N, C-alpha and C positions, 0 to 999 in steps of 0.2 A: 430442852432448851427450844426457843423459838428458832424460825427459818430467818434469815438476812436476806433481803432482797433490794433491789435498786427501786428506788421511788419515782414515779413519773408524773408529767404533768396531768396524763389524761388518766391517773389512778382512779379507781371507783371508790378509794379509800381516802380523799383528800380531806373530806369532814371529818372524818375519825381520827386521823392524824392531827388535824387543827385543834381538835377537842381535845386529843391526849395533851398536846402542848398547853392549852390555855388554863386545862385543869390545874397547871402550877401557879397561876397566877390569882391574884385578888380581883374580884368583880371590876371590869372596865378595863383591864390590861389585857393586851394581846401580843402575839407575836407571829408573824407569818412563815408558815414553810417554805423550806428554801426550795430553789428550783434546782431539782438535779439537772446539772448540764456539763457532762463529763467531756466535750469537748472545750469547754470554757473553765476545766478543772475543778467543779464542784462535784461532787460525791455524796449524793444523799443516799442513806439506808434506812429501812424499816425493820423492825424485828415485829413479825407476827406469828402468833400461835393461836391455832384453830381459826385460822382466817381473820384473826381480829389483830390490828395493831397494837403493840403493847410496848413500842419504843421506836425512837427515831433520834438518828445523829448524822450530822455532816460533817465533810472535810472538804476543804477549799485550800489549793495548792497557789501559793504566790511567789514571785521572782525575786522579790524585794520586801525590805522591812518597809518602806513606805508605804505599800498595798497592803502589807499586814496590818498596820499602823490604822490606816485608813478603814479597815474593816472592823477592829475591835469595837467593842460596845461600852465597855467596863473600864477600861485602862488605855490611858492617852499615851504611854510612852512604848519606846521598843529599847530602851537603853541597856536593859537586862536580857537583851535577845541577842544571840551570838550573829554574829555579821557573815549568813552564810548564803548560799544561793538560791537555795529551795525551801520553802516553809509550808508545812502542812498544819492549817488553823482548824481546829477541832471547835465545831459551833452547834447550835440548836439539840443539843442531847436533853432526851426528858424520856423518861421510863412511866409508864402507866405508876402512879402512887401507890396503887393495890398491890405492886408488884416487885416493889423496892428490895433489894437484897436477894434477887433470885439469879443474879448473873447477864441480866438483859444489857445494862449499860457496859458491863465487861466484853459480852459477845460483840457490841457494835463496835466500840472502840478497838478493840483489835483487829476486825475486818477493816475499819478504817486505815489503822495500822499499815495492815498487809498492802492495801491500795497504796497509800503513800510513799511505802518503802519501795513500789514496785515501779514508782514513778520518781524516785531518786531525789525525794524529800530528805533533807538534812536534820531538819528539827521541827517537833512537832509542838505546837503552840496553842495554849487555851486561855483566853480570858473569861474567867468564870465568877458565878455569883455564889459564894460560900455562906449559906446560912444555917442558922440553928435546926432545920428539918432534917429528918430520915435520909431525905433522897439529895442533901448536899453533895455537890460533885467533889468535895473535898477527898473524901474514901476513895472514890474513885479513881481520881488524877492519880494520887500516890500510890494506890496500889499498883496502877499501870507504870510508875518510874517516873513520873513527872516532879520534877523541882519546882516547889514555891519560890518563884524570885522577888516577889511585891506583892503586898496586900496593903489594902488600905481602907477605912472602915465606910459603909454607906448606911451605917445606921441612922434612921430616920428617914429613909427613901419616901416613905407613905406618910400622909397623913394617917393617923389612926393607928390600930395595932399592925404588926408587919405580918404579912400573910404568911410567913415559913415561921418565924421566932416568937411569934404570938407578942405580949406587950412589951417584953424585953429583947429587944432587937439587937443581936450581935452579926448582924450581914456586912460581909465584907466582897470587896472586889477583890479577884485574886489572878495574878499572871503565873501561868505554870508554864513548864520548857521541860520537853522529853527528846534528848538527841537519840538520833536513830543508833543503833549499835553498828560498831563496824564488824564487817563479816569477813 
């Protein structure tokens, strides 16, 4: 299993982590590596094996549904999210495409769940891009007890073939919710 550590602004692996993320997108698409700012409630973790980044995932803690809604990229409603006091938003989850299925995503999400639970998060939330590729987050989220409370089609989101599904696009935006188990 890879080691998991915080990602820092002065990290010498910034370009490798950025490349890991953009390897999941079609040419010309990009996504910035989130800033690890734990005092502001954002926890970015990198999984490494043999000193090479093989995964990245982030958790941001929000105090209101409005803050959470403003942070989401694919879903614009929070109606299905319980009105709790603290939310853990899981985002920026990417694993090296050649390492899919090795438990790297599970290791990252479990570490972020531990962080969120230690900071009194009531529910974990993800707005995820479910697609036809083997690295779709659908399996990861359902394996880790997230309920998929909303989906809508985003098929046709690109000109030409979908970078994940090929020519027959099945992409969906999904809202996933996981309550923190009562202790």
